N, C-alpha and C positions, 0 to 999 in steps of 0.2 A: 504494500500500500504506500509506503514512504517513497518508493521509487516513482510510482505513478503520480503522486502529488507533486514531487519535485520536478518531474518532467513537464507537468502541466504549467507550473509556475514559471519555468524557464521559457517555455513557448509563449505564454501570455506576456511575460516581461519583455521578450523580444518584440512582440507585436506592439506593445505600448511605446517602447523606445523608438520604433520605426516612424511614428507620427503619421504613417500613411494607411495603416490597417484600420478599417472602420468596422468590420464585422468578422467574427470568427464562428464557423460552423463546427460545433463540437459533436462528434459521433459518440453518443451514449449507448449503453446496453440495456436491453429489456430486463436484464437481471437486477437492475437498480430500481425497478418499478413494480415490485410485487404488490398485489392488492390485499396481502395479508394485513390484518389489523394489528396495531401495536400492543394491545392489551391481551387478547385471548388468541391471537393468531388465526382467527377464523377469516374467511374471505369477505371482502366488501362485495357489493352487488355488481360493481363495474371496475374495470381497470382503465385508468385514464392518466392524464398528465399530473394529477395531484398525488398519485401513488408513489410511495418510497418504500423500499425493502427494509423491514425491521431487522437490523443486523443481529439482534439478540434472539431471533427466531430459530429454533433448532430444525434444520431440514434433514430428514432421514437419509436422503440420497446424496448428500453433499459430503465429500471427503475434504481433506485440508486444502487441496488445490482449488476446488470449487468454492470453499468458504473464503479463501483469500481473494479469489477473483471477484466474488460478490461484494466483499468488503471494499476492495480497491475501486471497483467501478462506481459503487454507490457513494463512497466518500469523496472521490475525485469530482464527480458531477456536482455534489453539494458544494464543494470548495470553490468550483469555478463560478458559482452563483455570486461570489463576492465581487467579481468584476462587473456585475450588473447593478451593484448597490453602492457605487462610489460617488453618487450625487453629481455635482457639477464637474467633478474631476474625471468622471467617466468619459472615455473617448472611444471605447470599443463596445459594440453590441455582441453579445454571445447568444447564439441560437443553438439550442440543444435538440438534436434528433435522436430520439430513443428508438433504436433499431431492434426489430424482432430477430428471430433466428433466420439467418440469411441463406437462401437456397437458389436453385436455378442453374443454368449453364454458365460456364466461366471460361477464362482463357489461361488459367494456370496449368502447369504440367503435373500437378498433384492434387489430391482431394483436400480442400480446406477443412478445418475442424468443424465449422458449422454444418457443412454438407455431410460430413461423417456422422454427425448426430442425427440429421434428418433421415439418412439412409440406413441407420443402424438396425432397424427391423429386418432389412434385407441382407446386410453384410454380416450380421451376427456378432459384431464387435460389442462385447458386454459392457466395457467401460463407457463407450459412447451411448449405448442403450440406457445405461443408468443415468447419464446426463439428460437424456430425453425425459426420463421419469422425473428428474429433478425439476425440469422446466414445468411439467404438469403439476408437480407438488407445490412449487413456488407461486405459479401464476394462475392456476386453475384451468389452464388450457396450454396449447403450444403455439404461441404467436409466430406467424411466418411472414416473410416478405421476400420478394424476388430481388436478386442483385441489381437487375436493371432498374427496378423501381427505387432502390436505395440510391443509386447514382443520380437518377432523375430528381429525387427529392432534395439531394444536396445542391444540385444545380438550381433547382427551383428556389431554394432558400438564399442562394447567392444572388440570383438575379432580381428577386422580389425585395422590395423595401420592407422587410419584416422586423418588427420590434423584437427586443430581447425576450425570448420565449422558449418554452419547452413543448416539443411536438412528438407525439407517438408516430413512429413510422412502421405501421402494421397493416397489412392488407387482409390477412386471414388469421383466424384463431381457432383451429380445430382442436378437439380433444385428442389425446394420444391414441385412444382407441380408433378414432377415425383414420389416423395415419396408418396404423397397423392394418386395419380393414382394407384400406385402399390399396396398399402394396400387396396384400394377399390376393385381392381381386385382380390387380394388374399383372401380377407374376404368379400364376397358380401353381407353377412347378417349383417355386422357391421355398426354402425352409425359413419361413418368416417367424421371427421372435414375437410371441403373443402376450407375454406377461406385461400388464400395463399398470400404471399407478391407479390405485383403487378409487380415488375421488371421482364421482360421476356428476357432480353438480354443474361444473362448467362456469367459467367467469368470462363474459364477453368483454371485448376491448373496444373502447371508444376512441377512434383515431380521427374524429370528425374535424378537429381544429385545423389540420393541414388541408383537408378536403374543402373546408369553408373558404380557404384562401384561393381555391381554384386548382389544387393539385389533384391528379387522377392516377389511381393504380391501374396497371395494365394486366396483371397476372393473378389468376385465382389459385386455389389450393392445388388442384390437379396439375396445373401447369408448373407450379413450383416443385411438386413432388416428382413429376415426370422429368423435368429438366435436371433435377438433382441426380436422379438415377442414371439418366443418359450421360451426364457429365462424368459421373464416377466410372461408368463403363468405358468412356472415351479415353480415360487416362490409366486404364489398366485395372480398375476395381470392378467388383461384381461380375467377374468373367463367367461365372456359372449361370448367369441369367440368359 
């Protein structure tokens, strides 16, 4: 966490000293926006920009790496808020895009971690599958967004005169069971992992703030899941499908 905070302050300090940077787009993580309540850790009715992950909440599927990641992303995003509260001295607008689990086709020659999590029911990678369970446990669903939509959202926030604000960048929020069921239907011959996080309530995500400004998502759940599987196959993963 200390390294993340230090890096953020170094970057923001350089932006302030430049005198020319007017807006910073901060890519935040959906893992900093859990709709769990602070007191009893039950779910709120909705996940939106007001949600912050309670760092004292015990998540059964989180090991030390995941716990450190959650703490780092949440603390760093909260810390960067200070650059929006400097009154008359403030020279930089900080727009925070809270990105869901990113999937879809890509250009890298390896499978990124986020896509490894998405396709874990197909790949059988138990560690990644446990991280998929963690998202369901933390968020009440598995928020998804296509990489192309993430890129377009960043460009949108750069080009539009947006005030310092926090925006959810989430196009879909299926339950873990829906992802497993879809891959089982799409690849009937695959050995799909089927044990899912038991919570069945589901917590919808409200990402309307970005939409109200005119942004439009292009990809649905099926396209994100299909694109992730196709991409993994193209770089040598999921060869048995």
